[in-house]
C-alpha positions as CSV (number, residue, x, y, z in Angstrom):
1,M,42.3,105.2,10.6
2,A,39.1,103.5,10.3
3,E,37.7,102.2,13.7
4,Q,38.1,98.3,13.9
5,T,35.2,96.1,15.2
6,P,35.8,92.9,17.0
7,G,34.0,89.8,15.5
8,F,34.4,86.2,16.3
9,R,35.6,83.2,14.4
10,F,34.4,79.7,15.5
11,G,34.5,76.5,13.4
12,P,34.0,77.5,9.7
13,F,32.0,80.6,10.9
14,L,32.8,84.4,11.0
15,A,30.3,86.5,13.0
16,D,30.8,90.0,12.2
17,P,28.6,92.5,14.3
18,K,29.4,95.7,12.5
19,A,28.4,94.2,9.1
20,Y,25.4,92.5,11.1
21,R,26.3,89.2,9.3
22,L,27.3,85.5,9.6
23,M,29.4,84.1,7.1
24,R,30.6,80.6,6.5
25,A,33.5,80.0,3.8
26,G,33.1,83.4,2.5
27,E,29.3,83.2,1.9
28,P,26.8,85.1,4.0
29,I,24.0,83.1,5.8
30,A,20.4,84.6,6.1
31,L,19.4,85.1,9.6
32,S,16.8,87.3,11.2
33,P,18.1,90.4,13.4
34,K,17.0,88.6,16.5
35,V,19.0,85.5,15.9
36,L,22.0,87.5,15.0
37,D,21.8,89.5,18.3
38,L,21.4,86.1,20.0
39,L,24.5,84.7,18.1
40,F,26.6,87.9,19.0
41,L,25.4,87.6,22.7
42,L,26.5,84.0,23.2
43,A,29.8,84.2,21.0
44,S,30.9,87.1,23.1
45,R,30.5,84.9,26.3
46,P,32.2,81.6,25.3
47,A,32.0,78.9,28.0
48,T,29.9,81.2,30.1
49,L,26.2,80.4,31.2
50,V,23.8,82.9,29.6
51,T,20.6,82.7,31.5
52,K,17.2,83.0,29.7
53,D,16.6,86.2,31.6
54,D,19.8,87.7,30.2
55,I,18.7,86.9,26.7
56,L,15.2,88.3,27.2
57,Q,16.7,91.4,28.6
58,A,19.2,91.8,25.8
59,L,17.1,90.9,23.0
60,W,13.7,92.2,24.0
61,P,14.2,95.1,26.5
62,D,11.0,96.7,27.8
63,V,9.0,94.0,25.7
64,A,6.7,91.5,27.2
65,V,7.5,88.2,25.6
66,T,7.5,84.6,26.9
67,E,10.4,82.2,27.1
68,N,9.0,80.6,24.0
69,A,10.6,83.5,22.2
70,V,14.0,82.6,23.4
71,T,13.5,78.8,22.6
72,Q,12.7,79.6,19.1
73,A,15.6,81.9,18.5
74,I,17.8,79.2,19.9
75,S,16.2,76.6,17.5
76,D,16.6,79.1,14.5
77,L,20.3,79.6,15.5
78,R,21.0,75.9,15.7
79,H,19.5,75.2,12.4
80,A,21.7,77.8,10.8
81,L,24.8,76.5,12.4
82,G,23.9,72.9,11.6
83,D,23.9,72.2,15.3
84,S,21.9,69.6,17.6
85,P,20.5,70.2,21.0
86,T,21.5,66.5,21.7
87,T,25.1,66.6,20.6
88,P,26.0,70.4,20.6
89,K,28.9,71.7,18.8
90,Y,28.1,75.2,19.4
91,V,25.0,75.9,21.7
92,Q,24.6,73.8,24.7
93,T,21.4,73.9,26.8
94,V,21.7,74.3,30.6
95,P,18.3,72.7,31.8
96,R,16.0,75.2,33.3
97,R,19.0,77.8,33.4
98,G,20.0,78.9,30.1
99,Y,22.4,78.4,27.4
100,R,26.3,78.1,26.9
101,F,28.4,78.8,23.6
102,V,30.7,75.7,23.9
103,A,32.7,76.1,20.7
104,P,36.2,77.6,20.8
105,V,36.0,81.4,20.0
106,E,38.7,83.6,18.3
107,V,38.2,87.2,18.6
108,I,39.0,89.1,15.3
109,E,39.8,92.6,15.9
110,D,38.6,93.7,12.5
111,A,35.9,91.5,11.4
112,R,34.7,93.6,8.4
113,A,38.1,93.3,6.7
114,T,38.3,89.6,7.3
115,A,34.9,89.0,5.9
116,D,35.3,91.2,3.0
117,A,38.5,89.5,2.2
118,A,36.8,86.0,2.6
119,L,34.2,87.3,0.0
120,V,36.7,88.4,-2.4
121,H,38.4,85.1,-2.0
122,A,35.2,83.0,-2.5
123,A,34.5,85.1,-5.7
124,L,37.7,84.7,-7.3
125,S,37.8,80.9,-6.5
126,R,34.4,80.7,-8.5
127,A,35.5,82.6,-11.6
128,T,35.3,80.4,-14.7
129,L,35.4,81.2,-18.4
130,P,35.0,84.8,-19.7
131,G,31.3,85.8,-19.7
132,A,30.4,82.9,-17.3
133,S,28.8,83.5,-14.0
134,T,30.9,84.6,-11.1
135,S,28.3,83.6,-8.5
136,G,29.3,79.8,-8.6
137,K,25.8,79.0,-10.0
138,P,25.2,78.1,-13.7
139,R,23.9,81.0,-15.8
140,S,20.4,81.4,-16.1
141,V,18.9,81.6,-19.4
142,V,15.5,82.1,-21.0
143,V,14.4,81.3,-24.7
144,M,11.9,83.9,-25.9
145,N,9.2,83.0,-28.6
146,F,10.7,83.3,-32.0
147,T,9.4,86.0,-34.3
148,N,7.3,84.9,-37.4
149,V,9.0,87.1,-39.9
150,T,6.7,86.0,-42.7
151,G,3.5,86.8,-40.7
152,D,1.6,83.9,-41.8
153,P,-0.9,83.3,-39.1
154,G,-1.2,79.6,-39.9
155,F,2.3,79.1,-38.6
156,E,2.1,81.7,-35.4
157,W,2.2,78.4,-33.2
158,L,5.6,77.8,-34.5
159,A,7.0,80.7,-32.6
160,A,6.5,79.2,-29.4
161,G,7.1,75.7,-30.7
162,I,10.7,76.4,-31.5
163,A,11.3,78.2,-28.5
164,E,10.1,75.1,-26.5
165,T,12.3,72.7,-28.5
166,V,15.3,75.2,-28.0
167,T,14.5,75.3,-24.5
168,N,14.4,71.6,-24.0
169,D,17.7,71.2,-25.9
170,L,19.3,73.7,-23.6
171,R,18.4,72.0,-20.6
172,Q,20.7,69.3,-21.4
173,I,23.5,71.6,-20.9
174,R,24.6,71.4,-17.1
175,D,26.2,74.7,-17.2
176,L,23.0,76.5,-18.0
177,S,19.9,76.8,-15.8
178,V,17.0,77.3,-18.0
179,I,14.1,79.3,-16.9
180,D,10.7,79.0,-18.6
181,R,9.9,82.0,-20.7
182,V,6.3,82.1,-19.5
183,L,7.7,82.9,-15.9
184,V,9.5,86.1,-16.8
185,D,8.4,89.5,-18.0
186,V,9.1,89.1,-21.7
187,A,7.9,92.3,-23.0
188,A,10.1,94.3,-20.5
189,L,13.2,92.0,-21.1
190,S,12.7,92.2,-25.0
191,E,12.7,96.0,-24.6
192,V,15.8,96.2,-22.7
193,V,17.4,94.1,-25.3
194,A,15.9,96.3,-28.0
195,R,17.0,99.4,-26.6
196,A,20.6,98.5,-26.1
197,A,22.0,99.8,-29.3
198,T,20.5,103.3,-28.7
199,D,20.5,103.6,-24.9
200,P,23.4,101.6,-23.2
201,A,22.4,103.0,-20.1
202,T,19.2,100.9,-19.8
203,S,19.2,99.0,-16.7
204,A,18.6,95.2,-16.3
205,S,16.6,94.0,-13.3
206,P,18.5,91.5,-11.1
207,A,15.6,89.3,-11.0
208,W,16.2,88.5,-14.7
209,P,18.2,85.8,-16.2
210,D,21.8,86.1,-17.1
211,L,21.2,85.4,-20.8
212,I,18.4,85.4,-23.3
213,V,17.9,83.6,-26.6
214,V,16.1,85.7,-29.2
215,G,15.4,84.6,-32.6
216,S,13.0,84.6,-35.8
217,F,11.8,82.2,-38.4
218,Q,11.0,82.9,-42.2
219,R,8.9,80.4,-44.3
220,S,8.8,80.5,-47.8
221,G,6.9,77.6,-49.4
222,D,8.2,74.3,-48.1
223,R,11.2,76.1,-46.8
224,I,12.1,77.7,-43.6
225,R,15.2,79.7,-42.2
226,I,15.7,80.1,-38.6
227,T,18.1,82.6,-37.0
228,A,18.9,83.3,-33.3
229,R,21.3,85.0,-30.9
230,T,22.2,84.6,-27.3
231,V,22.3,88.0,-25.6
232,D,24.0,88.9,-22.2
233,V,21.2,90.6,-20.4
234,A,23.4,92.7,-18.1
235,T,25.6,94.0,-21.0
236,R,23.3,93.6,-24.0
237,E,26.2,92.0,-25.8
238,A,25.4,89.4,-28.5
239,L,27.6,86.5,-27.4
240,A,26.4,83.9,-29.9
241,H,24.7,83.9,-33.4
242,A,23.3,80.8,-35.3
243,K,21.4,80.1,-38.6
244,A,19.8,77.2,-40.2
245,D,18.0,76.7,-43.5
246,G,16.1,73.8,-44.9
247,A,12.8,72.0,-45.5
248,L,9.9,72.6,-43.2
249,A,9.6,69.0,-42.7
250,D,13.2,69.0,-41.3
251,V,12.3,71.7,-38.6
252,F,13.3,69.6,-35.6
253,Q,16.8,68.9,-37.2
254,L,17.0,72.6,-37.9
255,Q,16.1,73.6,-34.4
256,D,18.8,71.2,-33.1
257,A,21.3,72.9,-35.3
258,I,20.5,76.3,-33.7
259,V,21.3,74.9,-30.3
260,T,24.5,73.2,-31.3
261,Q,25.7,76.4,-33.1
262,L,24.8,78.5,-30.0
263,S,26.4,76.0,-27.4
264,A,29.5,76.1,-29.6
265,A,29.7,79.7,-29.5
266,L,29.2,79.7,-25.7
267,R,31.9,77.2,-25.4
268,L,29.4,74.8,-23.7
269,T,29.1,71.0,-24.5
270,M,26.0,68.8,-24.7
271,P,26.7,65.3,-23.7
272,P,26.3,62.9,-26.6
273,T,23.9,60.8,-24.5
274,A,21.8,63.8,-24.0
275,S,21.5,64.6,-27.6
276,A,20.4,61.0,-28.4
277,R,17.9,61.4,-25.6
278,I,16.4,64.4,-27.1
279,R,16.0,63.0,-30.5
280,A,14.0,60.0,-28.9
281,H,11.5,62.5,-27.6
282,E,10.6,63.7,-30.7
283,T,7.8,63.1,-33.4
284,S,8.5,63.1,-37.3
285,N,4.9,64.3,-37.6
286,L,4.6,68.2,-37.9
287,E,0.9,68.2,-37.3
288,A,1.4,66.4,-34.0
289,F,4.1,68.9,-32.9
290,R,1.6,71.7,-33.6
291,A,-1.2,70.1,-31.8
292,L,1.3,69.6,-28.7
293,T,2.3,73.2,-28.8
294,E,-1.1,74.5,-29.2
295,G,-2.4,72.5,-26.2
296,R,0.8,73.8,-24.0
297,L,0.0,77.3,-25.1
298,K,-3.8,76.9,-23.9
299,L,-2.6,75.5,-20.5
300,E,-0.1,78.3,-20.0
301,T,-3.0,81.0,-19.9
302,L,-4.1,79.2,-16.4
303,D,-7.5,79.9,-17.9
304,A,-10.1,77.2,-16.8
305,S,-12.1,77.8,-20.0
306,Q,-8.9,76.6,-22.2
307,V,-8.4,73.3,-20.6
308,P,-11.1,71.3,-22.5
309,A,-9.5,72.6,-25.8
310,A,-6.1,71.9,-24.5
311,M,-7.1,68.3,-23.9
312,A,-8.4,68.0,-27.4
313,D,-5.2,69.4,-28.9
314,F,-3.2,66.9,-26.9
315,E,-5.7,64.0,-27.8
316,R,-5.2,64.9,-31.5
317,A,-1.5,64.9,-31.2
318,I,-1.8,61.5,-29.8
319,A,-4.0,60.3,-32.4
320,L,-1.7,61.5,-35.2
321,D,1.2,59.7,-33.3
322,G,0.3,57.4,-30.6
323,R,3.9,57.0,-29.5
324,Y,4.6,60.6,-28.9
325,A,5.4,60.7,-25.2
326,P,5.3,64.4,-24.5
327,A,1.7,64.7,-25.9
328,H,0.8,62.1,-23.1
329,V,2.6,64.2,-20.6
330,G,0.6,67.2,-21.8
331,L,-2.7,65.5,-21.4
332,A,-1.7,64.3,-18.0
333,H,-1.1,68.1,-17.0
334,A,-4.4,69.1,-18.3
335,C,-6.1,66.4,-16.3
336,F,-4.2,67.6,-13.2
337,W,-5.2,71.1,-13.9
338,R,-8.6,70.2,-13.3
339,F,-7.7,68.3,-10.3
340,Q,-5.7,71.2,-8.8
341,A,-8.6,73.7,-9.5
342,S,-10.9,71.7,-7.3
343,R,-8.3,70.7,-4.5
344,A,-9.9,73.1,-1.9
345,N,-13.2,71.4,-2.1
346,N,-14.1,68.5,0.2
347,R,-14.6,66.2,-3.0
348,P,-11.8,67.1,-5.3
349,D,-11.8,65.7,-8.8
350,A,-10.0,62.6,-8.0
351,E,-11.0,60.9,-11.3
352,A,-9.0,63.9,-13.0
353,L,-6.1,63.1,-10.6
354,Q,-6.0,59.4,-11.6
355,A,-6.3,60.1,-15.3
356,A,-3.1,62.3,-14.9
357,I,-1.2,59.5,-13.1
358,G,-2.4,57.3,-15.7
359,H,-1.4,59.3,-18.7
360,A,2.0,60.0,-17.2
361,R,2.6,56.3,-16.7
362,R,1.7,55.8,-20.4
363,A,4.3,58.5,-21.3
364,I,7.0,56.7,-19.1
365,A,6.1,53.2,-20.9
366,L,6.8,54.9,-24.1
367,D,9.8,56.7,-23.3
368,S,11.4,55.8,-20.0
369,D,14.1,58.6,-20.5
370,L,11.5,61.4,-20.6
371,A,12.5,63.3,-17.4
372,E,9.3,65.4,-17.9
373,A,7.1,62.3,-17.5
374,H,8.8,61.2,-14.3
375,S,8.6,64.9,-12.9
376,A,5.0,65.1,-13.6
377,L,4.2,61.8,-12.1
378,A,6.1,62.9,-8.8
379,F,3.7,65.9,-8.7
380,F,0.7,63.9,-9.3
381,L,1.7,61.1,-6.8
382,A,2.3,63.6,-4.1
383,A,-1.2,65.0,-4.5
384,A,-2.4,61.7,-4.4
385,D,-0.6,61.2,-0.9
386,R,1.8,58.6,-2.0
387,P,5.0,60.0,-1.0
388,A,7.4,57.1,-1.4
389,E,6.4,56.7,-5.1
390,A,6.3,60.4,-5.9
391,I,10.0,60.8,-4.2
392,A,11.2,58.0,-6.3
393,A,9.8,59.4,-9.4
394,G,11.2,63.1,-8.6
395,R,14.6,61.6,-8.0
396,L,14.7,59.7,-11.4
397,A,13.7,63.0,-13.2
398,V,16.5,64.9,-11.4
399,A,18.9,62.2,-12.3
400,L,17.8,62.6,-15.9
401,E,17.8,66.1,-16.2
402,P,19.8,67.7,-13.2
403,G,19.7,71.1,-14.4
404,N,15.9,71.3,-14.6
405,W,14.6,73.5,-11.8
406,R,11.0,72.2,-12.3
407,H,12.3,68.7,-11.5
408,Q,13.7,69.8,-8.3
409,F,10.4,71.8,-7.4
410,R,8.3,68.7,-7.8
411,L,10.6,66.4,-5.9
412,G,10.6,69.1,-3.2
413,T,6.8,69.1,-3.1
414,A,6.7,65.4,-2.8
415,A,9.5,65.2,-0.2
416,W,9.7,66.5,3.5
417,G,12.0,67.4,6.0
418,D,15.9,68.1,4.9
419,A,14.9,66.6,1.7
420,R,12.4,69.2,0.9
421,L,14.5,71.9,2.1
422,A,17.4,71.0,-0.1
423,A,15.2,70.5,-3.4
424,L,13.4,73.8,-2.9
425,Q,16.5,75.8,-2.0
426,S,18.1,74.7,-5.2
427,V,15.0,76.3,-7.1
428,V,15.2,79.4,-5.1
429,D,19.0,79.7,-5.8
430,V,18.3,79.9,-9.4
431,F,14.7,81.1,-9.5
432,P,14.0,83.4,-6.5
433,Q,10.8,84.5,-8.0
434,M,9.3,81.1,-7.5
435,A,7.3,82.0,-4.4
436,Y,5.8,78.5,-4.0
437,A,9.1,77.2,-3.4
438,H,9.6,79.7,-0.6
439,F,6.0,78.6,0.7
440,G,7.3,75.0,0.5
441,I,10.3,75.6,2.7
442,A,8.5,77.6,5.3
443,M,6.1,74.9,5.7
444,V,8.9,72.7,7.2
445,H,10.1,75.4,9.5
446,V,6.7,76.0,10.8
447,A,6.6,72.3,11.4
448,R,9.7,72.3,13.4
449,G,8.4,75.4,15.5
450,A,11.0,77.6,13.9
451,L,8.3,80.5,13.2
452,G,11.0,83.3,12.9
453,R,12.8,81.3,10.3
454,A,9.5,80.6,8.5
455,E,8.6,84.2,8.5
456,M,12.0,85.3,7.2
457,V,11.7,82.7,4.2
458,L,8.4,83.9,3.3
459,R,9.3,87.6,3.5
460,Q,12.2,86.6,1.0
461,G,9.7,85.1,-1.3
462,L,7.5,88.3,-1.2
463,A,10.5,90.4,-1.8
464,S,11.5,88.4,-4.8
465,A,7.8,88.9,-6.1
466,P,6.9,92.4,-5.3
467,E,3.1,93.3,-4.8
468,E,2.8,95.3,-8.1
469,S,5.4,93.8,-10.2
470,A,5.7,94.8,-13.6
471,G,6.0,91.2,-14.6
472,P,3.3,88.6,-15.2
473,S,0.9,87.2,-12.7
474,R,1.3,83.4,-13.4
475,L,3.2,83.0,-10.1
476,P,1.8,85.8,-7.7
477,G,2.9,84.2,-4.7
478,S,-0.7,83.1,-3.5
479,G,-0.5,82.0,0.0
480,L,2.7,83.9,1.5
481,H,0.9,86.5,3.0
482,W,-1.8,84.2,4.6
483,L,1.0,82.1,6.1
484,V,2.7,85.2,7.4
485,G,-0.4,86.4,9.0
486,L,-1.0,83.2,10.8
487,I,2.6,83.1,12.3
488,L,2.2,86.8,13.4
489,L,-1.3,85.8,14.9
490,A,0.4,83.0,16.9
491,Q,3.0,85.4,18.1
492,G,0.2,87.9,19.4
493,D,0.9,90.6,16.7
494,V,-3.0,90.8,15.7
495,A,-2.8,94.0,13.9
496,A,0.2,93.0,11.7
497,A,-1.5,89.6,10.9
498,R,-4.7,91.3,10.0
499,A,-2.8,93.6,7.7
500,E,-1.2,90.5,6.1
501,F,-4.6,88.8,5.6
502,D,-5.8,91.9,3.8
503,R,-2.8,91.8,1.5
504,E,-3.7,88.0,0.5
505,R,-7.3,89.0,-0.1
506,A,-6.1,91.6,-2.5
507,R,-4.7,88.8,-4.7
508,S,-7.9,87.1,-5.1
509,G,-8.1,87.6,-8.7
510,R,-4.5,86.5,-9.4
511,G,-3.4,82.9,-9.9
512,L,-4.9,79.4,-9.7
513,F,-5.0,79.1,-6.0
514,A,-5.8,82.9,-5.3
515,N,-9.5,82.1,-4.4
516,E,-8.4,79.5,-1.9
517,F,-6.0,81.4,-0.1
518,A,-8.5,84.5,-0.1
519,M,-10.7,82.3,1.7
520,D,-8.0,81.1,4.1
521,A,-7.1,84.8,4.8
522,E,-10.9,85.7,5.5
523,L,-10.7,82.7,8.0
524,G,-7.6,84.2,9.7
525,H,-9.3,87.4,9.9
526,A,-12.2,85.6,11.6
527,Y,-9.8,84.0,14.1
528,A,-8.2,87.4,14.9
529,L,-11.6,89.0,15.4
530,I,-12.7,86.2,17.8
531,G,-9.7,86.6,19.8
532,E,-10.6,90.4,20.2
533,G,-14.0,89.7,21.0
534,D,-15.7,91.2,17.9
535,L,-18.1,88.4,17.1
536,T,-20.3,90.1,14.7
537,S,-17.4,91.3,12.5
538,A,-16.0,87.6,12.9
539,E,-19.2,86.2,11.6
540,S,-19.3,88.4,8.8
541,M,-15.9,87.4,7.7
542,L,-16.6,84.0,7.9
543,R,-19.7,84.5,5.6
544,R,-17.5,85.7,3.2
545,A,-15.2,82.6,3.3
546,L,-18.2,80.5,3.2
547,D,-19.3,82.3,0.0
548,R,-16.0,81.1,-1.8
549,F,-16.3,77.6,-0.3
550,P,-19.7,76.7,1.3
551,D,-18.6,73.3,2.7
552,H,-15.3,74.3,4.1
553,A,-15.1,72.4,7.4
554,R,-12.7,74.8,9.4
555,S,-14.9,77.5,8.5
556,W,-17.8,75.9,10.1
557,V,-15.9,75.0,13.1
558,A,-15.1,78.8,13.5
559,M,-18.7,79.7,13.0
560,A,-19.8,77.3,15.7
561,V,-17.4,79.2,18.2
562,V,-19.0,82.4,17.3
563,C,-22.5,81.2,17.6
564,R,-21.7,79.5,21.1
565,R,-20.0,82.7,22.5
566,Q,-23.1,84.7,21.4
567,S,-25.3,82.1,23.3
568,R,-27.1,81.2,20.0
569,R,-27.3,77.5,20.8
570,G,-29.4,76.5,17.8
571,D,-27.4,78.0,15.1
572,A,-24.1,76.6,17.1
573,E,-25.5,73.2,16.9
574,A,-26.3,73.9,13.2
575,A,-22.8,75.0,12.6
576,T,-21.4,72.1,14.4
577,G,-23.4,69.7,12.2
578,R,-22.2,71.2,9.0
579,A,-18.6,71.0,10.4
580,L,-19.1,67.2,11.1
581,D,-20.9,66.5,7.7
582,A,-17.8,68.2,6.1
583,I,-15.3,66.3,8.3
584,E,-16.9,63.1,7.2
585,E,-16.8,64.0,3.4
586,L,-13.1,64.7,3.8
587,R,-12.4,61.2,5.2
588,A,-14.6,59.6,2.5
589,H,-12.8,61.2,-0.2
590,G,-9.3,60.3,1.1
591,R,-8.4,63.5,2.9
592,R,-7.7,61.9,6.5
593,G,-4.9,64.3,7.5
594,E,-7.3,67.4,7.1
595,A,-10.2,65.5,8.4
596,E,-8.5,64.7,11.7
597,V,-7.0,68.0,12.3
598,T,-10.2,69.7,11.6
599,S,-11.9,67.2,14.0
600,A,-9.3,68.1,16.6
601,L,-10.1,71.8,16.2
602,L,-13.9,71.1,16.7
603,R,-12.9,69.1,20.1
604,A,-10.7,71.7,21.3
605,T,-13.4,74.1,20.9
606,T,-16.1,72.1,22.7
607,G,-14.3,71.3,25.9
608,A,-12.8,68.0,24.9
609,E,-9.2,69.3,24.8
610,S,-7.8,65.9,26.0
611,D,-9.6,64.0,23.2
612,A,-8.3,66.6,20.8
613,I,-4.7,66.1,21.7
614,A,-5.0,62.2,21.7
615,S,-6.4,62.2,18.2
616,L,-3.5,64.4,16.9
617,S,-1.2,62.3,18.6
618,R,-2.6,59.2,16.9
619,L,-2.7,60.9,13.6
620,L,1.0,61.8,13.7
621,A,2.0,58.4,14.9
622,T,0.1,56.6,12.2
623,A,0.1,58.9,9.3
624,P,3.0,58.0,6.5
625,P,6.1,60.4,6.3
626,G,5.2,63.6,5.0
627,F,3.5,67.2,5.8
628,V,0.3,66.1,7.6
629,G,-0.4,68.6,10.6
630,W,2.3,70.9,9.6
631,T,-0.1,73.9,10.7
632,L,-0.5,72.8,14.2
633,P,2.2,75.2,15.8
634,I,0.2,78.1,14.5
635,E,-3.6,76.9,14.6
636,P,-5.4,79.7,16.2
637,L,-8.0,77.4,17.7
638,L,-5.4,75.5,19.5
639,A,-3.7,78.4,20.9
640,D,-5.1,77.5,24.4
641,L,-3.5,74.2,24.4
642,R,0.2,75.7,23.8
643,G,0.6,75.5,27.6
644,S,-0.2,72.0,28.0
645,A,2.4,69.5,28.5
646,A,0.7,66.8,26.4
647,F,0.2,69.2,23.6
648,R,3.9,70.3,23.6
649,E,4.5,66.4,23.2
650,V,2.3,66.5,20.1
651,L,4.4,69.4,18.6
652,D,7.6,67.7,19.6
653,R,6.4,64.6,17.6
654,L,5.4,67.0,14.6
655,A,9.0,68.5,14.7
656,A,10.7,65.3,15.0
657,R,8.7,64.0,11.8
658,A,10.1,67.1,9.8
659,E,13.6,66.2,11.1
660,G,13.3,62.6,10.9
661,A,12.2,62.8,7.4
662,R,16.0,62.6,6.3
663,A,16.4,59.2,7.8
664,Q,13.2,57.9,6.2
665,G,14.5,59.2,2.9
666,V,11.6,61.6,2.7
């Protein structure tokens, strides 16, 4: 007979020590090992005071850590349980002593069997139609570029054009979660489908979508035939087929016919109102459609040299059809691309950002039901530090197209606190490879001081986008290693932090923000080296960072620290002057949050700790709701302030902003 392992049931939760998991209603909850250990310890002693020393001895035997580690683990546990320190349902704080588990606890003799039964029950309760997802989530689908059977190079653009139109149509079906084809390994996925007939054992990656739409088109004079099929990626079985013939001038109606046939075969229904909305977004001008498609293809390369040509394509589409709202959105994205490429500079391209906002508003004026226009506007307004307007635009986009993960991502980028977590988690649920969603979630946890939870989220993101992925590098996860490094550095693990910074630097050639985060990683290295007293190596690393961004304010603050510690007074004054100039430049160009935080770093390193704390307190008290100052808990140059009661008040205010965003609707 198998050994039975006691577990604990409390509220809707089941804690299973042998399987090392916490479950709620049959679903596992992701928790770090230390937090699980803490839960098992507390639940095993219900209504009993567990002192901080007890916890330290149980979780960190023979390891020197401070009580902050206990506080952080308690915070992570409460967050997972949905508990509150002021009105606890599960974990009660006993001031200056420890903690007590106050919920009634039922001991389960065989927790694993109980948990496994709950998993089966949850799976059965989610079962739907044959061939449907059993995960309770909409099936994910990607539409590949259609094959140009005729081989006419003058119509090669139509391969992507048809795919984009079919993609947009499928987004209106709530039972599907549509993934952009540029974000998956198209070559590998196509190979799996192609080899299915001759090699049934060909394996599918769990990171791939559930369904794939593949098709082709063949032109003959002014006529065109479009064919398509939907394939189950796991079984390589063709679930639906479609074919449409007609005049080339009627290509839009032919594409819609393809979607209608595929959705009918899959027993999916597109709401009539959605169908009408799709038609309203189109143009009757084939050349305008071509110009729009070619512009999008250029932007998808993420090649800066292609942006001017993309803008010309969008402008040509608008010239051909001035009421073609998607073309205005395309032009807005091209302008925003220019701004994003400059965002790490003290003087980002503000004109490009305002132009992006203007073009998005023009698209909305032409077509108020175009969700992509509202979604894009949310993204742009968030970058312009106008969160309330951004959130309103993002919510409208989601209301118009609830199944589009891009709208949820942009809403999450604009929002903060629980609103951000909810929006970005919905992205991760359907598209775990979206590393930037993991980064955005981790930001909230850092601001709340839940560093262990932030690290866990980041590592989940990195695991979903491996270092040497066979897939494309459009979303390489820039910044995740840097943020993990800063968290580890704040926790005193210098060697592990530097290893993460090195991994970030190795990505410097991948992605739009790779160079920016490589600079951040070099600055992180410098912080670590300063802490170890290796000032020569720290200066060398700072030189590398400044080679990338010569006016970077924080790098000059760190350089001033190095020079002062080397008794190079003149160099220290010069570096301080460069830092002050950069801070003023940040203020002058609307980047107040970054300017004030950097100014506080400078004050904290020149003996004006009280002034630094006071300025940070004023910033958090007056800044609009949002993520300003979110890195304060892990700023290396503020490490000496962490023992200060006044600085702890600043961190408490920061955490309250991240929690209170829910009440403020942000």
